[in-house]
N, C-alpha and C positions, 0 to 999 in steps of 0.2 A: 504494500500500500504506500501511499504518499508519506513522505516525511519532510521535515523542514530543517534547514540550516540557517543559523544566524551567525554573524561575525561581529565581535566587539573589538574595535581597533584601539590600540594604545600607543602613545608616544614612548620612546625609550626612557624618557624622564619619568613618565608614569610607572613604567615597569620597575625602574630603579627604586623609586620611592615606595612602591608596593612591596618590593622584596625587603627593604629595610624595615618597614612597619611590620611585615609578616614575621621577620626574624626576631624583632624585639618582643612582639606579643607572645612568641613561643619561648621566650627566655634567652634568646641569643645575645651575643655580645657585639653586634654590629656597631661600629663607631658612629658618633653623631655628626662627624664631618662628612662632606661629600666625598664619594670615592674618587680615587685617582685613575682608576681603570674600570672599564666595563666591556666585557667580552662575551660574545654570543657564539656558541658552537651550533651552526645551522644544521648539522647532521643530527644532533641529539636534542637540540633546542634547550641545552643547559646554558646557564648564565653564570659568569664569574665576576664578582665585584672585588676590586683590589683597593685597599686603603693603605696609605703611606708609601714611602719610597725605600728602596734598597733593603738594609738590614731590618728596618722596622715594618716592612711590608707584610700585610695580612691579606689572605685571600679567602673569600667566602664563595663556595660553589653551590649552586642550586640546580637540582635536576628538573626535568620537565614537569613532573608532578608537583614539585614545590612551587614552581613559577605559576602554574595554573591555580594552585591553592592561594597564592599571594594575589593573583588577579581577581579571583572570586571574592576574596576579602576586600580588595580595593573597590569592587563594584558594590558590595554591601555597604561599605563605609560612605560611598558617594550616592547611595540611593538608587543604583541601577538594579532593577529587578531581574533575576535570573530564574528560569524554571528549575526547581530543585532536583528533579529526576532526570533531567536531560544530560547527555554525555557532553563533557567539555574537553577541548583539546587545544593545543598551542600550535600556531603556524606562523610563518613569515610571509606576509602579503605586502607587496608594494614597498618593501624595505622597512615595514613596521611589524610590530608584534600584533597578532590577531588571535583572539580566543574564539574558537568555533563552538557553537552550541547546537547539538543535534537533538532535535525533538522527533522521536520516532512516531510513526503513525501506528494505528492499531495493527496487531499481528494478523487478525482475521478481519476481513471486510464485514461491516455491519449490514445486515439485510433488514431493510425496513419494509414492513408490510403495510399496505394501504387498503383500506376498505372503501369501496365506492358506495356512497350513500345516495340513494335516489329519493326524491320527494314525490310523493303521490300527488297528482294533480287534484286539486280540491274541487 
């Protein structure tokens, strides 16, 4: 049956901010200063945030599932409603991060029966 796909597009700044907030809410130690590096592995859609330089450099690596979780949290924080049972995934579209939302149609087609009612002429 028919299904629906939606895409929510994010700037890389939104993604970076979402990851920092996500990490902090989970008890992580993400620094409060802006990162000095932001790398995206387009094959796995994992993201690495780098803070500091040289010997004081710290890297925080987020896998695809963590990035999706951070973006879902960002949507909730910003009031963007997402269907809770829909499958969500991360993609790269037009050079930006895009979270796809797949809303599956019914597994079996619904058969509606109609009764034809006739009026007796008075």
